[in-house]
C-alpha positions in Angstrom: -132.4 10.2 -12.9 -130.4 7.0 -12.2 -127.6 8.2 -14.4 -127.4 11.6 -12.7 -127.4 10.0 -9.3 -124.5 7.7 -10.3 -122.6 10.7 -11.7 -123.2 12.6 -8.5 -122.0 9.7 -6.4 -118.9 9.3 -8.6 -118.2 13.0 -8.4 -118.5 12.9 -4.6 -116.0 10.0 -4.4 -113.6 11.9 -6.7 -113.8 15.0 -4.5 -113.0 12.9 -1.3 -110.1 11.2 -3.1 -108.8 14.6 -4.3 -109.1 16.0 -0.8 -107.2 13.0 0.7 -104.5 13.3 -1.9 -104.2 17.1 -1.2 -103.8 16.4 2.5 -101.1 13.7 1.9 -99.3 16.2 -0.4 -99.4 18.9 2.3 -97.7 16.7 4.9 -95.2 15.1 2.5 -91.6 15.9 3.0 -89.6 17.8 0.3 -91.1 19.6 -2.6 -92.1 18.9 -6.2 -89.3 21.3 -7.3 -86.7 19.3 -5.4 -88.0 16.1 -7.1 -87.7 17.7 -10.5 -84.2 19.0 -9.8 -83.0 15.6 -8.5 -84.5 13.6 -11.4 -83.1 16.0 -14.0 -79.6 15.8 -12.5 -79.7 11.9 -12.4 -81.1 11.4 -15.9 -79.5 14.4 -17.7 -83.0 15.0 -19.0 -85.4 17.9 -18.7 -88.7 17.6 -16.8 -91.9 17.8 -18.9 -94.3 17.2 -16.1 -94.4 16.2 -12.4 -97.1 15.2 -10.0 -97.5 13.9 -6.5 -98.6 10.3 -6.3 -101.4 10.3 -3.6 -102.4 6.6 -3.9 -101.5 3.2 -5.1 -98.1 1.5 -4.8 -96.2 4.8 -5.3 -98.2 6.8 -2.7 -96.0 9.6 -1.3 -93.6 9.6 -4.2 -93.3 12.3 -6.9 -93.6 11.1 -10.6 -91.5 13.1 -13.0 -91.7 12.7 -16.8 -88.4 13.6 -18.4 -87.3 14.0 -22.0 -83.7 13.0 -23.0 -81.6 14.9 -25.6 -82.6 12.4 -28.2 -86.3 13.1 -27.6 -87.2 9.9 -25.8 -89.3 10.2 -22.7 -89.4 8.3 -19.5 -91.2 8.5 -16.2 -89.1 8.4 -13.0 -90.3 8.2 -9.4 -88.6 10.3 -6.6 -89.0 9.4 -2.9 -88.8 12.6 -0.9 -88.1 10.8 2.3 -84.7 9.3 1.3 -84.0 10.8 -2.2 -84.3 7.4 -4.0 -85.0 7.7 -7.7 -86.3 4.8 -9.8 -88.0 4.2 -13.1 -91.7 4.1 -12.9 -93.3 0.7 -13.8 -94.4 0.6 -17.5 -98.0 0.1 -16.5 -98.0 2.8 -13.8 -101.2 4.7 -15.1 -103.5 4.5 -12.0 -104.6 8.1 -12.5 -107.1 7.2 -15.2 -105.4 9.1 -17.9 -104.5 7.4 -21.2 -100.8 7.1 -22.0 -99.6 8.7 -25.2 -96.9 6.0 -25.5 -99.0 3.6 -27.6 
């Protein structure tokens, strides 16, 4: 039972985190499509994925993974408030997913 209770607690925390991230996304300026368009234009790449960063150091930014003509990929961050685009830090993996870069 202890394991099931721990799992339920972790799931409840995840749901609250997801809800908070969703609320932050709803009130964020700009759109994910605007982030993709801006990053593609600056990098001359093509977006493979994009997501809203709801927490951590990059909260409120959009993360866009782009692939260049030579096949290399990079992750860029787009600030919807002022249009700033910058490379994501190499260790920016605070969503719990494992990177395929290794």
